[in-house]
C-alpha positions, 0 to 999 in steps of 0.5 A: 750887862756884866759887872766886874768887881775891882774892889769892895772893902769899906772905909779902909783897905785891908792887907792886899785889898782894895776899896770900892770900885766896879766896872759895868760893861755892855756891848763893849762899853765900859762904865767905871763906878766908884774908884776907891783905893787900889781899883785903878791897878785892878782895872788895868788887869781887866781893860786898858786905861783908854778903854774906860768910856766914862766914870760914875762917883757916888760921893766924895769920901776917899774910899770911893774916889781917890783913884781918880788921881792916879787915873788922871796922872796916867791919862793926862801926863802918861798919854794913856787916854784922850782928854775929857773923860766923862765923870759924873758925880754929886754936886760939890764933888768937883771942888774936892777933886780940883783941889787935889791936883793943880798946875800953877793954879790951873785946873788940870783935872778939868782938862783930863775929865769932863766933870758933870753933876748928877742930881737925884731924879735927873736921868742921864745916859752914858753909852748904852746905860740909862742912869737914875740917881737917888739921894742916899742917907749918908753923912758929911757929903751928898751921896748918890745911889745909882740905878743903871738900866740897859738891855732890859736889865737893872743894876742898882748900887747904893754907894754908902747909905743908911736905912731910908725909903730912897734905897728901897726905891733904888733897888725896886725889882733890880736884877742885881742889887749891889748893897753896902753892908758895913756892919754886922748885928754885933756892931755898933750901928750908925744911921749912915751905913747898913748892916748885912741884915738891913741890906737883906731887909731892903732887898726883900722890901724892894723885890730885888732878885740877886743881892750882892754885899759890899763895903764890908770893913776888912776885919769882919768875918764874911761868912757872918755877914752872908748868914745875917743877910740870909736871915732877912732875904731868901734870894741868892746872895753873894759877897763882892770879891775883887775879880768877880764877874757877874752877869746882871739878870742871870 
């Protein structure tokens, strides 16, 4: 399993940056996980638009999904993909998506995408990937983290979450744990996001093998985040950077 980072900044993109989005690839199948601002442009540097096999959205906050709109335009009006691209998301997300684009009252988004609802604990498969959703601790919308298994390796991704028991279960023995790390120790902490130090604590409790920090807001010093997570996790730590390619399990 291969992870390609398309974008990794949280809440808003900095100058020349992108919000959260990732590509998981196994045996030539491409699963696009989250589609924040700028990730569709970055995706096209890696694969063709019609090579996306399916999409997975963690929740309905804009920094995690807005690029489903330009993707829709390219596929539906630009002819760069067949109708019915599978798109899995938490309950309530399709109502948000359908309201963003319409054609004389017709839900054209539902023609370009085959919307499916993911629910905590209900396992489903997309291509070679076996996916288990977990409900995270977030605010305003239902937010899911996803545990993705394929070829004997495990990738776990929080989406957005604060501290909770479910995030530890999500990351249990994961080969690669992609964890939000929105804050630093000097930040004002809120219960619906994690700090880098808390991300390290979760990785340690879960027994994750490799921690990759993501969703840092653009003004933060990345070296501080890495240092603070290293105080609570003694395994390998990376910071998600657009263009980064990682082999899950190596």
